[in-house]
C-alpha positions as CSV (number, residue, x, y, z in Angstrom):
1,M,-30.1,13.0,-12.5
2,S,-27.5,15.7,-12.4
3,D,-23.9,16.1,-13.1
4,A,-23.4,16.1,-9.3
5,D,-25.0,12.6,-9.1
6,V,-22.5,11.3,-11.7
7,G,-19.7,13.0,-9.7
8,R,-20.8,11.3,-6.5
9,L,-20.8,7.9,-8.2
10,V,-17.2,8.6,-9.5
11,Q,-16.2,9.5,-5.9
12,E,-17.9,6.4,-4.6
13,I,-15.8,4.1,-6.8
14,E,-12.6,6.1,-6.1
15,D,-13.2,5.6,-2.4
16,Y,-14.1,1.9,-2.9
17,L,-10.8,1.3,-4.8
18,K,-8.8,3.0,-2.0
19,E,-10.5,0.8,0.6
20,T,-10.2,-2.7,-0.9
21,Q,-7.5,-4.7,-2.6
22,S,-9.9,-7.4,-3.8
23,P,-12.8,-5.7,-5.5
24,D,-16.1,-7.5,-5.7
25,P,-17.3,-8.0,-9.3
26,E,-20.9,-7.7,-8.3
27,Y,-20.2,-4.4,-6.7
28,F,-18.7,-3.2,-10.0
29,A,-21.6,-4.5,-12.0
30,D,-24.2,-2.7,-9.8
31,W,-22.1,0.5,-9.7
32,N,-21.7,0.4,-13.5
33,T,-25.4,0.1,-14.0
34,K,-26.0,3.1,-11.7
35,F,-23.2,5.1,-13.4
36,N,-24.5,4.5,-16.9
37,Q,-28.1,5.5,-15.9
38,A,-26.8,8.6,-14.3
39,A,-24.5,9.5,-17.2
40,E,-27.4,9.1,-19.7
41,K,-29.5,11.7,-17.7
42,A,-26.7,14.1,-16.8
43,E,-26.9,17.7,-17.8
44,R,-23.3,17.8,-19.0
45,G,-22.8,21.3,-17.6
46,P,-19.6,23.3,-17.0
47,G,-18.0,20.8,-14.6
48,W,-18.7,17.8,-16.9
49,R,-15.2,17.6,-18.4
50,D,-13.7,17.2,-14.9
51,I,-16.1,14.4,-14.1
52,V,-15.3,12.6,-17.4
53,D,-11.5,13.0,-16.7
54,R,-12.0,11.5,-13.2
55,A,-14.1,8.7,-14.6
56,H,-11.4,7.8,-17.2
57,A,-8.8,7.9,-14.4
58,V,-11.0,5.5,-12.4
59,G,-11.2,3.2,-15.4
60,K,-7.5,3.1,-15.7
61,M,-7.2,2.3,-12.0
62,V,-9.7,-0.6,-12.4
63,Q,-7.8,-1.9,-15.4
64,N,-4.5,-1.8,-13.5
65,R,-6.1,-3.6,-10.5
66,V,-7.6,-6.3,-12.8
67,S,-4.2,-6.7,-14.5
68,G,-2.5,-7.1,-11.1
69,L,-5.1,-9.6,-9.9
70,N,-4.8,-11.6,-13.2
71,Y,-1.0,-11.7,-12.7
72,E,-1.4,-13.0,-9.2
73,R,-3.9,-15.6,-10.3
74,D,-1.6,-16.8,-13.1
75,Q,1.3,-17.0,-10.6
76,L,-0.8,-19.0,-8.2
77,R,-2.0,-21.3,-11.0
78,D,1.6,-21.9,-12.1
79,E,2.6,-22.7,-8.5
80,L,-0.3,-25.1,-8.1
81,N,0.5,-26.8,-11.4
82,A,4.1,-27.3,-10.3
83,Q,3.0,-28.7,-7.0
84,S,0.6,-31.1,-8.7
85,L,3.3,-32.2,-11.1
86,G,5.7,-32.8,-8.2
87,Q,3.1,-34.8,-6.3
88,R,2.4,-37.0,-9.4
89,A,6.2,-37.6,-9.8
90,L,6.5,-38.5,-6.1
91,K,3.6,-41.0,-6.4
92,G,5.2,-42.5,-9.4
93,Y,8.6,-42.7,-7.7
94,S,7.0,-44.2,-4.5
95,A,5.2,-46.8,-6.6
96,S,8.3,-47.9,-8.5
97,T,10.4,-48.4,-5.3
98,Q,7.9,-50.7,-3.6
């Protein structure tokens, strides 16, 4: 594999992140395997530093996306817990008034 192959993989994940708001974990796992294999065999020529910088920027984008998704998940979980608590209270109130 060449440096260009690694660069193409970085471009692939950059494009993917632009296209989707809900990344597929399996896609990332497959991509990561291909990326690691390509990086091991890369020539690390004159343009290598630029590829590394882009890969690090992609890593930060992924971390930010994961943090955002985790925040949304936590908010949804809190809302569901509050609804569940309200439903239990309503059932208890309904049972006590009958």
